[in-house]
C-alpha positions in Angstrom: 0.4 10.5 -179.4 -3.1 11.7 -180.4 -5.4 9.0 -181.8 -6.5 10.2 -185.1 -9.9 8.3 -185.2 -11.1 11.0 -182.8 -10.5 13.5 -185.6 -13.7 12.3 -187.3 -15.6 15.0 -185.3 -15.5 17.6 -188.1 -18.7 19.4 -187.3 -19.5 22.6 -189.3 -22.7 24.5 -189.5 -24.0 23.9 -193.0 -26.9 26.3 -193.4 -24.7 29.2 -192.6 -21.3 29.8 -194.1 -18.8 28.7 -191.5 -15.5 26.9 -191.7 -14.7 25.8 -188.1 -14.2 22.3 -186.9 -15.1 20.4 -183.8 -16.7 22.5 -181.0 -15.5 22.3 -177.4 -18.9 22.9 -176.0 -20.5 20.3 -178.2 -20.1 16.7 -179.0 -20.6 13.9 -176.6 -18.6 10.7 -176.4 -17.7 10.2 -172.8 -16.4 7.1 -171.1 -17.4 3.9 -172.9 -16.8 0.3 -172.0 -13.9 -1.6 -173.6 -14.8 -3.0 -177.0 -14.5 -6.6 -178.0 -11.7 -7.2 -180.4 -11.2 -7.9 -183.2 -13.8 -5.4 -184.5 -16.0 -6.5 -187.4 -18.2 -4.4 -189.7 -22.0 -4.7 -189.5 -24.3 -5.2 -192.6 -25.9 -1.8 -191.7 -22.5 -0.1 -191.9 -21.8 -1.7 -195.3 -25.1 -0.5 -196.6 -24.5 3.0 -195.2 -21.1 3.1 -197.1 -22.7 2.1 -200.4 -25.5 4.7 -199.9 -23.0 7.4 -199.2 -21.1 6.5 -202.3 -24.2 6.9 -204.4 -24.6 10.4 -203.2 -21.0 11.4 -203.4 -20.5 10.1 -207.0 -23.7 11.7 -208.3 -24.6 14.8 -206.3 -21.3 16.2 -204.8 -20.3 19.5 -206.3 -17.2 17.9 -207.7 -18.5 14.4 -208.1 -15.8 11.8 -208.7 -16.2 8.1 -209.6 -15.4 5.6 -206.9 -12.8 3.5 -208.7 -9.3 2.2 -208.2 -7.9 5.8 -208.5 -10.2 7.0 -205.8 -9.5 3.9 -203.7 -5.8 4.8 -203.7 -6.6 8.3 -202.4 -8.9 6.8 -199.7 -6.1 4.4 -198.7 -3.6 7.2 -198.3 -6.0 9.4 -196.2 -7.1 6.4 -194.1 -3.5 5.8 -193.1 -3.0 9.5 -192.4 -6.1 9.6 -190.1 -4.9 6.5 -188.2 -1.2 7.2 -188.0 -0.4 10.6 -189.5 2.8 11.0 -187.5 4.0 7.5 -188.5 4.6 6.3 -184.9 2.4 3.2 -184.8 2.9 1.3 -188.0 6.2 0.0 -189.4 7.2 -0.3 -193.1 6.5 -4.0 -192.7 2.9 -3.2 -191.7 2.5 -0.9 -194.7 3.9 -3.6 -197.1 1.2 -5.9 -195.8 -1.5 -3.3 -196.3 -0.5 -2.3 -199.9 -2.7 -4.9 -201.6 -5.7 -3.1 -200.2 -4.7 0.2 -202.0 -7.0 -0.4 -204.9 -9.6 -2.5 -203.1 -11.5 0.1 -201.1 -13.8 0.9 -204.0 -14.7 -2.8 -204.3 -15.2 -2.9 -200.5 -17.8 -0.2 -200.6 -19.6 -1.2 -203.8 -19.7 -4.9 -202.7 -20.6 -4.1 -199.1 -17.6 -6.0 -197.8 -15.6 -3.8 -195.3 -13.3 -6.5 -194.1 -10.2 -4.7 -195.6 -10.5 -1.3 -193.9 -11.5 -3.1 -190.6 -8.4 -5.3 -190.9 -6.2 -2.2 -191.0 -8.0 -0.7 -188.1 -7.6 -3.8 -186.0 -3.8 -3.7 -186.7 -3.8 -0.1 -185.6 -5.4 -0.9 -182.3 -2.9 -3.7 -181.7 0.1 -1.4 -182.5 -1.2 1.5 -180.4 -1.5 -0.7 -177.3 2.0 -2.2 -178.0 3.6 1.2 -178.4 2.0 2.7 -175.3 2.9 -0.4 -173.3 6.5 -0.1 -174.4 6.7 3.6 -173.5 5.2 2.8 -170.1 7.8 0.1 -169.5 10.6 2.6 -170.2 9.6 4.8 -167.2 10.9 2.3 -164.6 14.6 3.2 -165.0 14.3 6.8 -166.1 16.7 8.5 -168.6 20.1 10.1 -168.9 19.8 13.6 -170.2 23.5 14.4 -170.4 23.9 13.1 -174.0 23.7 14.9 -177.3 20.6 13.3 -178.8 17.7 15.2 -180.4 14.1 14.3 -181.2 12.3 15.4 -184.4 8.7 15.6 -183.2 7.2 16.8 -186.5 7.0 13.5 -188.5 4.3 14.3 -191.0 6.9 14.1 -193.8 8.9 11.3 -192.2 9.2 7.8 -193.6 7.8 4.7 -191.8 10.2 3.0 -189.3 11.8 0.1 -191.0 11.0 -2.4 -188.2 10.1 -2.8 -184.5 13.7 -2.0 -183.5 13.7 1.3 -185.4 10.2 2.2 -183.9 11.4 1.3 -180.4 14.2 3.8 -180.8 11.7 6.5 -181.9 9.5 5.8 -178.9 12.4 5.9 -176.6 13.1 9.5 -177.7 9.4 10.4 -177.6 9.2 9.2 -174.0 12.4 10.9 -173.1 11.0 14.1 -174.5 7.8 13.7 -172.4 9.9 13.2 -169.3 12.2 16.1 -170.1 9.3 18.5 -170.5 8.0 17.7 -167.1 11.5 17.9 -165.6 11.9 21.4 -167.1 8.6 22.3 -165.4 10.2 21.5 -162.1 8.7 18.1 -161.3 10.6 15.5 -159.4 11.5 12.1 -161.0 8.9 10.3 -158.8 6.1 12.8 -159.9 7.2 12.5 -163.5 7.0 8.7 -163.4 3.6 8.8 -161.8 2.3 11.4 -164.3 3.5 9.6 -167.4 2.5 6.2 -166.1 -1.1 7.5 -165.6 -1.0 9.3 -169.0 0.1 6.2 -170.9 -2.3 4.0 -169.1 -5.1 6.3 -170.0 -4.0 6.1 -173.6 -4.3 2.4 -173.5 -7.7 2.4 -171.9 -9.0 4.9 -174.5 -7.7 2.8 -177.3 -9.5 -0.2 -175.8 -12.7 1.8 -175.9 -12.6 2.3 -179.7 -15.3 0.2 -181.2 -16.7 -0.8 -184.6 -18.5 2.6 -185.1 -15.2 4.4 -184.5 -13.6 2.1 -187.1 -16.4 2.7 -189.7 -16.5 6.5 -188.9 -12.7 6.8 -189.5 -12.9 4.9 -192.8 -15.9 6.9 -194.1 -14.2 10.1 -193.0 -11.2 9.1 -195.2 -13.6 8.5 -198.1 -15.6 11.7 -197.6 -12.7 14.0 -197.0 -11.0 12.6 -200.1 -13.6 14.5 -202.2 -12.9 17.8 -200.4 -12.0 18.9 -196.8 -15.6 20.0 -195.8 -17.4 16.8 -196.9 -17.8 14.4 -194.0 -19.6 11.3 -192.9 -21.3 11.4 -189.5 -22.1 8.0 -187.9 -25.3 7.8 -185.9 -23.4 8.7 -182.7 -21.7 11.6 -184.4 -25.0 12.7 -186.0 -26.5 12.8 -182.5 -23.5 14.9 -181.4 -24.2 17.3 -184.3 -27.8 17.7 -183.1 -26.5 18.6 -179.7 -24.2 21.2 -181.3 -27.0 22.8 -183.2 -29.0 23.2 -179.9 -26.2 24.1 -177.6 -23.7 25.7 -179.9 -23.4 28.8 -177.8 -23.2 27.3 -174.3 -20.1 26.6 -172.3 -16.7 28.3 -172.7 -17.3 29.3 -176.3 -14.3 27.7 -178.0 -14.0 25.4 -180.9 -11.4 22.8 -180.7 -9.5 20.4 -183.0 -6.9 17.7 -182.4 -3.4 18.5 -183.6 -0.4 16.3 -182.8 -0.5 15.4 -179.1 -2.7 18.3 -178.2 -6.3 19.5 -178.1 -5.9 22.9 -179.8 -8.2 26.0 -179.8 -9.3 26.5 -183.4 -11.4 29.6 -182.9 -13.3 31.5 -180.2 -17.0 32.1 -180.3 -17.6 35.9 -180.1 -19.0 37.0 -176.7 -18.2 33.6 -175.0 -16.2 33.3 -171.8 -13.0 32.3 -173.6 -13.3 35.3 -176.0 -14.2 37.8 -173.2 -11.3 36.6 -171.0 -8.8 38.0 -173.5 -6.4 35.2 -172.4 -7.1 32.6 -175.1 -6.4 32.6 -178.8 -6.4 30.2 -181.7 -3.5 27.9 -181.6 -3.3 27.7 -177.8 -2.9 24.1 -176.6 -5.0 22.6 -173.8 -2.8 20.3 -171.7 -4.9 20.0 -168.6 -8.5 20.6 -167.3 -9.7 21.2 -163.8 -13.3 21.4 -162.4 -14.1 24.3 -160.1 -11.7 26.7 -158.4 -9.6 24.1 -156.7 -10.2 20.7 -158.5 -7.1 18.6 -159.5 -5.7 19.2 -163.0 -6.4 16.3 -165.3 -3.6 15.8 -167.8 -5.3 15.6 -171.3 -2.3 15.3 -173.6 -3.1 12.6 -176.2 -6.7 12.2 -175.1 -9.5 11.7 -177.6 -11.0 15.0 -178.7 -14.5 14.1 -177.5 -13.3 13.1 -174.1 -11.6 16.5 -173.6 -14.8 18.1 -174.8 -16.7 16.2 -172.1 -14.4 17.6 -169.4 -14.7 21.1 -170.6 -18.5 21.1 -170.9 -20.6 21.6 -167.8 -23.5 23.5 -166.3 -23.9 27.2 -166.7 -22.2 29.4 -164.1 -19.8 26.7 -163.0 -16.0 27.1 -163.2 -13.6 25.2 -165.4 -9.8 25.8 -165.4 -7.7 25.2 -168.4 -3.9 24.6 -168.3 -2.7 26.1 -171.5 0.5 25.9 -173.5 0.3 29.2 -175.5 0.5 29.1 -179.3 3.5 31.5 -179.3 5.4 29.3 -176.8 7.7 26.5 -177.8 7.2 22.9 -176.6 8.9 23.8 -173.4 7.0 27.0 -172.9 5.6 28.1 -169.6 2.1 26.8 -169.0 -0.7 29.2 -167.9 -3.7 28.3 -165.8 -6.9 30.2 -166.9 -10.2 30.1 -165.1 -13.4 30.4 -167.0 -17.0 30.5 -165.9 -19.3 28.6 -168.3 -22.0 30.8 -169.8 -24.6 30.8 -172.5 -23.6 33.2 -175.2 -26.6 35.2 -176.4 -27.0 37.3 -179.4 -26.6 40.5 -177.4 -23.1 39.5 -176.4 -22.1 38.4 -179.8 -23.7 41.3 -181.7 -22.0 44.1 -183.6 -20.5 46.8 -181.5 -19.1 50.3 -182.2 -16.4 52.6 -180.9 -14.6 55.7 -182.0 -10.8 56.1 -182.3 -9.4 59.6 -182.2 -6.5 59.8 -184.7 -4.1 62.7 -184.4 -3.0 64.2 -187.7 -0.7 67.1 -187.3 -2.6 69.8 -185.5 -6.0 68.1 -185.8 -7.8 65.0 -184.5 -10.0 63.0 -186.8 -12.7 60.7 -185.5 -12.8 57.2 -187.1 -15.7 54.9 -186.3 -15.1 51.2 -185.8 -17.7 48.5 -186.3 -16.7 45.2 -184.7 -18.7 42.4 -186.4 -18.0 39.0 -184.9 -20.4 37.1 -187.2 -23.1 37.5 -189.9 -25.9 36.6 -187.5 -29.7 36.7 -187.8 -32.4 35.6 -185.4 -34.2 33.4 -187.8 -36.6 32.2 -185.2 -37.9 35.6 -184.3 -38.1 36.6 -188.0 -40.1 33.5 -188.9 -42.5 34.3 -186.0 -43.2 37.8 -187.5 -41.2 39.8 -184.9 -40.6 43.1 -186.6 -37.8 43.9 -184.1 -35.8 40.7 -184.8 -32.0 41.1 -184.5 -29.6 40.7 -187.4 -26.1 41.9 -188.4 -27.5 44.2 -191.1 -30.0 45.8 -188.8 -27.6 46.3 -186.0 -24.8 47.7 -188.2 -27.2 50.1 -189.9 -28.2 51.4 -186.5 -24.6 51.7 -185.4 -23.6 53.6 -188.6 -26.3 56.1 -187.9 -25.0 56.6 -184.4 -21.5 57.1 -185.7 -22.6 59.6 -188.3 -24.4 61.6 -185.5 -21.2 61.5 -183.5 -19.4 63.1 -186.5 -17.0 60.3 -187.6 -15.1 61.0 -190.8 -14.3 57.4 -191.8 -15.4 53.9 -190.8 -13.4 50.6 -190.3 -15.4 47.4 -190.3 -13.4 44.8 -188.3 -14.0 41.3 -189.6 -10.9 39.7 -188.1 -11.7 36.1 -187.0 -15.3 36.4 -188.3 -15.9 32.9 -189.4 -19.0 33.7 -191.5 -22.7 33.1 -190.9 -25.8 33.9 -192.9 -25.2 34.5 -196.6 -28.3 36.7 -196.8 -26.8 38.9 -194.1 -23.6 39.2 -196.1 -25.6 40.4 -199.1 -27.7 42.9 -197.3 -24.9 44.3 -195.1 -22.9 44.9 -198.3 -25.8 47.1 -199.5 -25.3 49.4 -196.5 -22.1 50.6 -198.2 -22.9 50.0 -201.9 -26.7 50.3 -202.3 -28.6 47.9 -204.5 -26.6 45.5 -206.7 -25.1 42.0 -207.0 -22.9 40.7 -204.2 -22.0 37.1 -204.9 -22.5 34.4 -207.4 -23.3 30.8 -206.3 -22.8 27.9 -208.7 -24.3 24.4 -208.0 -23.2 20.9 -209.1 -25.1 21.2 -212.3 -23.2 24.4 -213.3 -26.2 26.7 -212.8 -25.2 30.1 -211.4 -27.4 32.2 -209.2 -26.5 35.9 -208.7 -27.5 37.1 -205.2 -27.3 40.7 -204.1 -28.5 43.5 -201.9 -31.9 45.2 -202.2 -30.9 48.3 -200.3 -32.0 51.3 -202.4 -29.5 53.7 -200.9 -26.3 53.1 -198.9 -26.2 54.1 -195.2 -22.6 55.1 -195.3 -20.9 56.5 -198.4 -17.7 58.0 -196.9 -14.2 56.6 -196.6 -14.3 52.9 -195.6 -11.9 50.1 -194.7 -12.4 46.5 -193.9 -9.9 44.8 -191.6 -9.4 41.1 -192.2 -7.1 38.3 -191.3 -6.6 34.5 -191.8 -9.6 33.8 -189.6 -11.9 35.9 -191.8 -13.9 33.2 -193.7 -16.9 32.3 -195.8 -19.6 35.0 -195.6 -17.0 37.5 -194.3 -15.0 36.8 -197.5 -18.0 37.4 -199.6 -18.6 40.8 -198.0 -14.9 41.8 -198.2 -14.7 40.6 -201.9 -17.7 42.7 -202.9 -16.4 45.8 -201.2 -13.1 45.3 -203.0 -14.7 44.5 -206.4 -16.9 47.7 -206.2 -13.8 49.7 -205.3 -15.9 50.9 -202.4 -13.3 50.7 -199.7 -9.8 49.5 -198.7 -9.3 45.9 -197.6 -6.6 45.9 -195.0 -4.8 43.1 -193.2 -3.7 39.6 -194.2 -5.1 37.1 -196.8 -8.3 35.5 -195.6 -9.1 31.8 -195.0 -10.3 30.9 -198.5 -13.4 28.7 -197.9 -15.5 29.2 -201.0 -17.9 26.2 -200.7 -21.3 25.4 -199.3 -22.3 22.2 -197.6 -25.7 20.6 -196.9 -26.6 17.8 -194.5 -28.2 14.6 -195.8 -30.0 12.2 -193.4 -29.1 8.8 -195.0 -31.9 7.0 -193.1 -34.4 9.0 -195.1 -33.1 7.4 -198.3 -32.7 3.9 -197.0 -35.1 1.0 -196.3 -34.8 1.5 -192.6 -38.2 0.6 -191.3 -37.3 0.6 -187.6 -37.3 4.4 -187.2 -34.1 4.3 -185.1 -31.2 6.1 -186.8 -28.8 3.5 -188.3 -27.1 4.9 -191.3 -25.9 8.3 -190.1 -25.6 11.5 -192.1 -23.5 12.9 -194.9 -22.3 16.5 -194.9 -21.6 17.2 -198.5 -20.3 20.1 -200.5 -23.0 21.1 -203.1 -22.2 24.7 -204.2 -19.3 27.2 -204.7 -19.1 30.9 -204.1 -17.8 33.3 -206.8 -17.1 37.0 -206.6 -19.0 39.4 -208.8 -15.8 39.8 -210.8 -15.9 36.1 -211.6 -13.1 34.8 -209.4 -13.7 32.3 -206.6 -13.0 32.9 -202.9 -11.9 29.3 -202.8 -8.2 28.7 -201.8 -7.2 32.3 -202.5 -9.7 34.0 -200.2 -9.4 37.8 -200.4 -6.0 39.4 -200.8 -6.0 42.8 -199.1 -5.3 46.0 -201.0 -3.1 47.0 -198.0 -1.1 44.1 -196.6 -0.1 44.0 -192.9 2.7 41.7 -191.7 1.8 38.0 -191.7 2.6 35.7 -188.8 3.1 32.6 -191.0 -0.2 30.9 -189.9 -1.0 30.3 -193.6 1.3 27.2 -193.4 -1.1 25.4 -191.1 -4.3 27.3 -191.1 -6.6 28.0 -194.0 -8.1 26.3 -197.0 -4.8 26.1 -198.8 -3.4 23.8 -196.1 -5.8 21.0 -197.2 -4.2 18.6 -199.7 -7.6 17.9 -201.2 -9.2 21.4 -201.3 -11.1 22.1 -204.4 -9.0 24.3 -206.8 -9.5 28.0 -207.4 -11.4 28.7 -210.6 -13.5 31.4 -212.2 -16.7 32.1 -214.1 -17.9 35.1 -216.1 -18.4 38.3 -214.0 -21.8 39.5 -213.0 -23.2 42.7 -214.3 -22.0 45.5 -211.9 -20.4 48.9 -212.0 -17.3 49.7 -209.9 -17.9 52.8 -207.7 -14.3 53.8 -206.9 -10.7 53.1 -207.6 -8.6 52.3 -204.5 -5.4 52.0 -206.6 -5.6 55.7 -207.4 -4.4 56.6 -203.9 -2.8 53.5 -202.5 0.8 54.5 -203.1 0.4 57.7 -201.1 -1.3 55.9 -198.3 1.4 53.2 -198.2 4.1 55.9 -198.0 2.3 57.6 -195.1 1.9 54.2 -193.4 5.5 53.2 -193.8 6.8 56.5 -192.4 4.5 56.2 -189.4 5.1 52.6 -188.4 8.9 53.1 -188.8 8.7 55.4 -185.7 6.1 53.3 -183.8 7.4 51.3 -180.8 4.1 49.4 -180.7 4.5 48.3 -184.3 8.1 47.3 -183.8 7.1 45.3 -180.8 4.4 43.5 -182.8 7.0 42.7 -185.5 9.4 41.3 -183.0 6.6 39.2 -181.4 5.6 37.9 -184.9 9.2 37.0 -185.6 9.5 35.1 -182.3 6.2 33.3 -183.0 7.5 32.2 -186.5 10.7 31.0 -185.0 8.9 28.8 -182.4 6.3 27.6 -185.0 9.0 26.5 -187.4 10.9 24.5 -184.8 10.5 20.8 -185.5 13.5 19.3 -183.5 14.4 19.6 -179.9 17.5 18.6 -178.0 17.2 15.8 -175.4 20.0 17.3 -173.3 18.7 18.9 -170.1 21.2 21.7 -169.8 20.7 22.8 -173.4 16.9 22.7 -173.1 17.0 24.6 -169.8 19.1 27.3 -171.4 16.7 27.6 -174.3 13.8 27.8 -171.9 15.4 30.6 -169.9 16.2 32.5 -173.1 12.5 32.2 -174.2 11.3 33.4 -170.8 13.7 36.3 -170.9 12.5 37.2 -174.4 8.8 37.2 -173.4 9.6 39.2 -170.2 11.3 41.7 -172.4 8.1 41.9 -174.6 6.0 42.5 -171.5 8.3 45.3 -170.3 8.3 47.0 -173.7 4.5 46.8 -173.8 4.2 48.3 -170.4 6.4 51.2 -171.4 4.4 51.8 -174.6 1.2 52.0 -172.5 2.7 54.4 -170.1 2.9 52.0 -167.2 -0.7 50.9 -167.5 -0.3 48.1 -170.0 -2.5 45.0 -170.4 -0.6 42.3 -168.7 -1.4 38.6 -168.5 -2.2 37.5 -165.0 0.8 35.3 -164.0 -1.0 34.0 -160.9 -2.6 30.6 -161.1 -5.1 31.5 -158.5 -6.3 34.5 -156.5 -5.3 33.9 -152.9 -7.2 36.8 -151.4 -9.3 35.3 -148.7 -12.5 35.3 -150.8 -14.8 32.3 -150.8 -14.7 30.2 -154.1 -17.8 31.9 -155.6 -16.6 35.4 -154.9 -13.1 34.5 -156.1 -14.5 33.1 -159.3 -16.6 36.3 -160.0 -13.5 38.5 -159.2 -11.4 36.5 -161.6 -14.0 36.7 -164.4 -14.4 40.5 -164.0 -10.6 41.0 -164.0 -10.3 38.9 -167.2 -12.9 41.0 -168.9 -11.3 44.2 -167.7 -7.9 43.1 -168.9 -9.3 42.1 -172.3 -10.8 45.6 -172.8 -7.4 47.1 -172.0 -5.5 45.0 -174.4 -3.8 47.1 -177.1 -4.6 46.5 -180.7 -1.9 48.0 -182.9 -3.4 46.6 -186.1 -6.8 48.2 -185.6 -5.3 51.5 -184.6 -3.1 51.5 -187.7 -6.2 50.7 -189.9 -7.9 53.7 -188.3 -4.8 55.9 -189.1 -4.9 54.7 -192.7 -8.6 55.8 -193.0 -7.7 59.1 -191.4 -4.9 59.6 -194.0 -7.6 59.1 -196.7 -9.7 61.8 -195.0 -6.8 64.1 -194.9 -6.2 63.6 -198.6 -9.8 64.4 -199.4 -9.5 67.6 -197.4 -6.5 68.6 -199.3 -7.9 67.6 -202.7 -11.7 67.4 -202.8 -11.5 66.4 -206.5 -10.1 63.1 -205.3 -13.6 62.3 -204.0 -14.8 61.8 -207.5 -12.3 59.0 -207.9 -12.5 57.2 -204.6 -16.0 57.8 -203.4 -19.3 56.4 -204.8 -20.9 58.5 -207.6 -23.2 61.1 -206.1 -21.8 60.8 -202.7 -22.7 63.6 -200.3 -19.9 62.8 -198.0 -17.7 65.8 -198.9 -20.6 68.2 -198.3 -22.0 66.7 -195.1 -19.6 64.4 -193.3 -16.2 65.9 -194.1 -16.6 69.7 -194.0 -15.7 71.3 -190.8 -15.4 68.2 -188.7 -11.7 68.4 -187.8 -11.0 69.4 -184.2 -7.9 70.8 -182.7 -5.5 68.3 -181.2 -5.2 68.2 -177.4 -2.1 69.6 -175.8 0.8 67.2 -175.6 0.8 65.1 -172.4 3.3 66.1 -169.8 3.3 62.6 -168.2 
């Protein structure tokens, strides 16, 4: 029952290359007074719409005319933003709206926004009616002995024929809400109170939606019709964006988005409390928020995104508790209560880090270095002030590579999983640490002009075996780096296909181009796509991202996560390649590495467990219908609990009885005062996160160790897979194997 107007908070850093959406530690909103209905557009909003259209039709990377055809697209997206699950409007409403389908272009050019506001006012009316109807059903409760079912995924459903059909749909929705709480062990009286409060809150929040919300939603529909990363920010949202830029690394360090009834974790900011806890992951759903160590849990299902954000934000060093429905749990999955201490994430915590994995290969152990790079960061402020010791991803990684070489590693894995991007310049220069001087990326603007950017490094820092570990969360600048390493043949790309964001946005302050003489922001801002990235081989990273040379099992997240999931994403295309020379040929040794990998994981209990967990996740994710029979749902819940308990037992056995285990306790009842308990909880979370097993990273290290072994057996192979003139065989490889430790007797 999420109200889609709140989804207009699509805030993405534009100077750097990121893809993430609304940020949990950002954005304002808060409680506002009830608006006066019906809502009416202002002359300023009509002018802002027309000014935005002028920019979008002339300067957007894929500029399209605002005509009847575009109007039909805006109309479709507008209805999707308002009622994407088709639970508020009936087919009768849609029939009345249809004459507007080709009128939205005229509404913008003629500065007459009465048509989109008429639809929005109908939405407000229907939302209050539906919530009031659901609240009225709670008085008598429900019978859960029947054989009904509820299809909660209605994105592809048709509109309900009339009010009677919609009433039946809402009866089932409300039954499902009741049943979920019943499965959680709540009494009928508690359920009735909880849902009454929830639905009342829905109604109050709908009544707070005002003319700026209506205009924001309509302009979001127009902007996003051009491409997913173009957006309009009203003056209020523009102010939120300014807050984001200043406070983007304060709070719990999680970026959120609204999805269905839930506020969902989109990504974690490296080094933030949520990331360091090891207990949260993308896709987890926030169902409740509590302040402090013992504050009451506030039910936030169906809340506006910015209101949930307000609850999560808070002063540094204060505690917030999140009630989570895990991503890999079904709709009736067990909730977890996670305590986080709000912090400011500094560059030190989110900087690149290194470690060494000892890989046993027969009678020898090979040392493989790992560089964990959470983002392509750079301290632009310190650099502009002339600080010669300013921090950057390239500088830090170069230092870590030197330390790994001193430690005698024989291969390196660069871990870019969930690296959402950052500075394009850093992606260029960091590539040079492995390739030396040369082109890295091509950037084409709206005029079709192509700029080839590259690394200025005269000599690479590491010229030995290399792998880059990626996943669906690897995006933007991370994809540029990975693509360049792949195009040069410099190393193996291992993992799953990346996100596929190949575009660049800029922020336009519309007040600067208006006749606004008052000085107070009135027109808002436009975040507009202006450029596209291309690999040095000529292909775009748009849509396709980077396909690994060595594919790991996928969890199916590509269905709802990544550029390809957007209906209006710009298409993949290509341009002529840049002038560059490949340095190696990974295909020459890939079949042998794949054979060694297959033989190894076939015997690996950890790998088998991971595959079983992925299969369970896919099963739960693909579920779209639930039974409304209590006995059946309870049996399904018990089966799911048993399956997850089995997974934990297997993991514990794999780790020799010292496995990373999620804390099943909702609080630490140990006699400590609240501040001590909070600190103990935080330290335990960080300790648990460090113990968490990582089968994918360890297997990537094994694959690089296999390559080292192949080079030892056949030094001539180095001429094929290593950069020309590499001194790796002479310096790094020779004599660095060490005997394996005796087998453990434990």
